[in-house]
Kinemage of the C-alpha trace (Angstrom):
@kinemage 1
@onewidth
@group {chain A} dominant
@subgroup {mainchain}
@vectorlist {calphas} color= white
{ca met a 1} P -17.938 1.964 -58.252
{ca ser a 2} L -19.625 5.193 -59.180
{ca leu a 3} L -17.292 5.484 -62.134
{ca ile a 4} L -18.218 2.025 -63.286
{ca leu a 5} L -21.876 2.784 -62.971
{ca ala a 6} L -21.486 6.073 -64.761
{ca thr a 7} L -19.580 4.636 -67.687
{ca gln a 8} L -21.162 1.165 -68.007
{ca pro a 9} L -24.748 0.151 -68.371
{ca val a 10} L -26.433 -1.763 -65.514
{ca ala a 11} L -26.435 -5.027 -67.477
{ca ala a 12} L -22.638 -4.912 -67.701
{ca val a 13} L -22.212 -4.266 -63.924
{ca thr a 14} L -24.394 -7.207 -62.759
{ca pro a 15} L -22.003 -9.972 -63.913
{ca leu a 16} L -19.139 -8.073 -62.328
{ca leu a 17} L -20.971 -7.920 -58.992
{ca glu a 18} L -21.923 -11.600 -59.215
{ca thr a 19} L -18.295 -12.505 -59.881
{ca asn a 20} L -17.130 -10.464 -56.905
{ca val a 21} L -19.791 -12.012 -54.633
{ca glu a 22} L -18.913 -15.526 -55.812
{ca ala a 23} L -15.222 -14.850 -55.218
{ca phe a 24} L -16.010 -13.483 -51.755
{ca phe a 25} L -18.056 -16.563 -50.802
{ca ser a 26} L -15.400 -18.837 -52.248
{ca arg a 27} L -12.686 -17.124 -50.166
{ca ala a 28} L -14.913 -17.190 -47.061
{ca asp a 29} L -15.569 -20.895 -47.547
{ca ala a 30} L -11.832 -21.593 -48.002
{ca trp a 31} L -11.035 -19.562 -44.886
{ca thr a 32} L -13.675 -21.433 -42.839
{ca lys a 33} L -12.307 -24.806 -43.980
{ca ala a 34} L -8.741 -23.722 -43.157
{ca arg a 35} L -9.810 -22.500 -39.708
{ca asp a 36} L -11.683 -25.747 -38.978
{ca thr a 37} L -8.678 -27.800 -40.113
{ca met a 38} L -6.368 -25.746 -37.912
{ca arg a 39} L -8.693 -26.195 -34.919
{ca ala a 40} L -8.865 -29.957 -35.475
{ca asp a 41} L -5.076 -30.154 -35.774
{ca ser a 42} L -4.661 -28.104 -32.585
{ca leu a 43} L -7.108 -30.344 -30.733
{ca gln a 44} L -5.294 -33.484 -31.902
{ca gln a 45} L -1.985 -31.995 -30.829
{ca ala a 46} L -3.435 -31.096 -27.398
{ca val a 47} L -4.737 -34.671 -26.995
{ca arg a 48} L -1.293 -36.069 -27.924
{ca val a 49} L 0.419 -33.765 -25.425
{ca ala a 50} L -2.059 -34.743 -22.697
{ca glu a 51} L -1.460 -38.446 -23.421
{ca asp a 52} L 2.320 -37.896 -23.336
{ca val a 53} L 2.037 -36.099 -19.979
{ca arg a 54} L -0.193 -38.840 -18.534
{ca gln a 55} L 2.233 -41.530 -19.722
{ca ala a 56} L 5.221 -39.618 -18.325
{ca glu a 57} L 3.461 -39.313 -14.953
{ca ala a 58} L 2.648 -43.041 -14.931
{ca asp a 59} L 6.258 -43.856 -15.853
{ca gln a 60} L 7.500 -41.599 -13.048
{ca val a 61} L 5.242 -43.289 -10.479
{ca ala a 62} L 6.496 -46.708 -11.599
{ca ala a 63} L 10.119 -45.509 -11.510
{ca asp a 64} L 9.637 -44.049 -8.022
{ca glu a 65} L 8.172 -47.321 -6.735
{ca thr a 66} L 10.989 -49.313 -8.336
{ca ala a 67} L 13.604 -46.967 -6.877
{ca arg a 68} L 11.992 -47.251 -3.446
{ca val a 69} L 12.020 -51.057 -3.585
{ca val a 70} L 15.635 -51.084 -4.821
{ca glu a 71} L 16.639 -48.718 -2.001
{ca leu a 72} L 14.894 -50.937 0.564
{ca gln a 73} L 16.704 -53.961 -0.841
{ca arg a 74} L 20.019 -52.084 -0.796
{ca gln a 75} L 19.504 -51.063 2.823
{ca ala a 76} L 18.571 -54.606 3.792
{ca ala a 77} L 21.679 -55.947 2.059
{ca ala a 78} L 23.823 -53.314 3.770
{ca ala a 79} L 22.325 -54.184 7.162
{ca thr a 80} L 22.980 -57.864 6.524
{ca thr a 81} L 26.608 -57.334 5.500
{ca thr a 82} L 27.479 -54.835 8.240
{ca ala a 83} L 26.060 -56.840 11.106
{ca pro a 84} L 26.619 -60.542 10.538
{ca ser a 85} L 24.494 -62.640 12.825
{ca thr a 86} L 25.519 -65.911 14.399
{ca thr a 87} L 21.904 -66.943 14.863
{ca ala a 88} L 19.244 -67.342 12.232
{ca pro a 89} L 16.701 -64.531 12.080
{ca pro a 90} L 13.238 -65.340 13.372
{ca thr a 91} L 10.795 -66.447 10.720
{ca thr a 92} L 8.290 -63.825 11.826
{ca ala a 93} L 8.447 -60.742 13.981
{ca pro a 94} L 6.047 -60.537 16.913
{ca pro a 95} L 2.691 -59.020 15.994
{ca pro a 96} L 2.771 -55.369 17.067
{ca ala a 97} L -0.771 -55.208 18.414
{ca thr a 98} L -0.425 -58.187 20.756
{ca thr a 99} L 3.058 -57.815 22.193
{ca glu a 100} L 4.471 -55.536 24.824
{ca pro a 101} L 6.414 -52.828 22.947
{ca ser a 102} L 10.105 -52.458 23.670
{ca ala a 103} L 11.521 -49.035 24.385
{ca gly a 104} L 11.191 -46.924 21.270
{ca ser a 105} L 8.841 -49.359 19.510
{ca pro a 106} L 5.357 -48.248 18.506
{ca thr a 107} L 2.615 -48.875 21.007
{ca ala a 108} L -0.494 -50.902 20.316
{ca ala a 109} L -2.400 -47.616 20.141
{ca gln a 110} L -0.012 -46.325 17.441
{ca trp a 111} L -0.498 -49.490 15.367
{ca asn a 112} L -4.231 -49.040 15.758
{ca val a 113} L -3.980 -45.448 14.479
{ca leu a 114} L -1.866 -46.617 11.534
{ca arg a 115} L -4.271 -49.428 10.588
{ca asp a 116} L -7.289 -47.174 11.002
{ca cys a 117} L -5.742 -44.518 8.763
{ca glu a 118} L -4.471 -46.963 6.120
{ca ser a 119} L -7.420 -49.356 5.906
{ca ser a 120} L -10.073 -48.620 8.533
{ca asn a 121} L -8.631 -51.668 10.352
{ca asn a 122} L -9.727 -53.928 7.485
{ca tyr a 123} L -7.139 -56.654 6.883
{ca ser a 124} L -8.618 -57.667 3.513
{ca val a 125} L -9.099 -54.216 1.982
{ca val a 126} L -7.679 -53.396 -1.465
{ca ser a 127} L -7.064 -49.831 -2.660
{ca val a 128} L -9.190 -48.448 -5.476
{ca asn a 129} L -6.409 -48.926 -8.035
{ca gly a 130} L -5.628 -52.414 -6.662
{ca arg a 131} L -2.014 -51.536 -5.955
{ca tyr a 132} L -2.085 -51.411 -2.151
{ca arg a 133} L -3.465 -54.285 -0.128
{ca gly a 134} L -4.291 -55.349 3.408
{ca ala a 135} L -4.451 -53.539 6.748
{ca tyr a 136} L -1.122 -51.786 6.184
{ca gln a 137} L -1.641 -51.206 2.439
{ca phe a 138} L 1.448 -53.056 1.250
{ca ser a 139} L 2.310 -52.992 -2.443
{ca gln a 140} L 3.073 -56.511 -3.657
{ca ala a 141} L 6.712 -55.548 -4.287
{ca thr a 142} L 7.226 -54.241 -0.753
{ca trp a 143} L 5.394 -57.227 0.742
{ca asp a 144} L 7.551 -59.677 -1.225
{ca trp a 145} L 10.732 -57.866 -0.149
{ca val a 146} L 9.819 -57.858 3.562
{ca thr a 147} L 8.564 -61.447 3.544
{ca ser a 148} L 11.678 -62.643 1.691
{ca leu a 149} L 13.713 -61.400 4.658
{ca his a 150} L 11.439 -62.504 7.502
{ca asp a 151} L 9.074 -65.252 6.313
{ca pro a 152} L 9.818 -66.598 2.817
{ca ser a 153} L 6.696 -68.761 2.906
{ca leu a 154} L 4.671 -65.549 2.463
{ca val a 155} L 6.484 -64.351 -0.666
{ca ser a 156} L 3.976 -63.876 -3.521
{ca val a 157} L 1.023 -64.184 -1.140
{ca asp a 158} L -1.500 -61.381 -1.635
{ca pro a 159} L -1.066 -59.147 1.442
{ca ala a 160} L -4.854 -58.740 1.681
{ca ala a 161} L -5.218 -62.537 1.811
{ca ala a 162} L -2.521 -63.058 4.451
{ca ala a 163} L -3.560 -63.756 8.025
{ca pro a 164} L -3.876 -60.666 10.244
{ca ala a 165} L -1.012 -61.914 12.451
{ca ala a 166} L 1.228 -62.227 9.367
{ca gln a 167} L 0.293 -58.727 8.203
{ca asp a 168} L 1.033 -57.354 11.676
{ca ala a 169} L 4.365 -59.165 11.794
{ca met a 170} L 5.450 -57.941 8.359
{ca ala a 171} L 4.383 -54.376 9.191
{ca phe a 172} L 6.464 -54.566 12.373
{ca ser a 173} L 9.428 -55.907 10.374
{ca leu a 174} L 9.090 -53.107 7.842
{ca trp a 175} L 8.808 -50.538 10.631
{ca ser a 176} L 11.922 -52.025 12.282
{ca ser a 177} L 14.002 -51.308 9.179
{ca gln a 178} L 12.312 -48.151 7.827
{ca gly a 179} L 10.449 -46.521 10.701
{ca trp a 180} L 7.237 -44.726 9.734
{ca tyr a 181} L 8.625 -43.748 6.290
{ca pro a 182} L 6.733 -46.388 4.242
{ca trp a 183} L 3.468 -44.965 5.593
{ca arg a 184} L 4.269 -41.271 5.091
{ca phe a 185} L 0.890 -39.685 5.889
{ca cys a 186} L -0.613 -42.319 8.186
{ca gly a 187} L 2.766 -43.001 9.798
{ca ala a 188} L 2.973 -39.335 10.814
{ca gln a 189} L -0.441 -39.679 12.460
{ca ala a 190} L 0.608 -42.872 14.229
{ca ala a 191} L 3.879 -41.312 15.437
{ca ala a 192} L 1.942 -38.322 16.780
{ca ala a 193} L -0.339 -40.667 18.721
{ca ala a 194} L 2.508 -41.562 21.120
């Protein structure tokens, strides 16, 4: 720069400086636009990834529920084919809270613990997401499977709208084939209440 100043008059240097400043601002503006575009693209990509993850999680939950229902149906079919009965099954199981438990069956106190944990003993309660219904928080798929085996007149009935005695009977029927497994957390509490 000192050479330029020494050899050129000030009037000749001013346009050169203005050109360099304009070029600098032009490059800075281009860089800022490129950075902003890259940030926007990165944000859009992050949103797409988050949506893909959320959808994959929802698909997994649905697949797990379907697999669980299929497994319950498979086990019921296996139980039916391995132990043929000469008498027709009862249309409903005895309500667990009002009958004397047989050896190894849950007690009335255990059913109370289960209902309290699942629904605060509210037979018409519906979970926040609407998926689980009634005192024992049946999903509609599980309810329909159990009722199809024990009381077909209740198939497609909303578990939360079913009579308390019917809910108790279907919960007992489900417990008879699956134990506390369908109620993993609350079932563990009920089993511990023995």
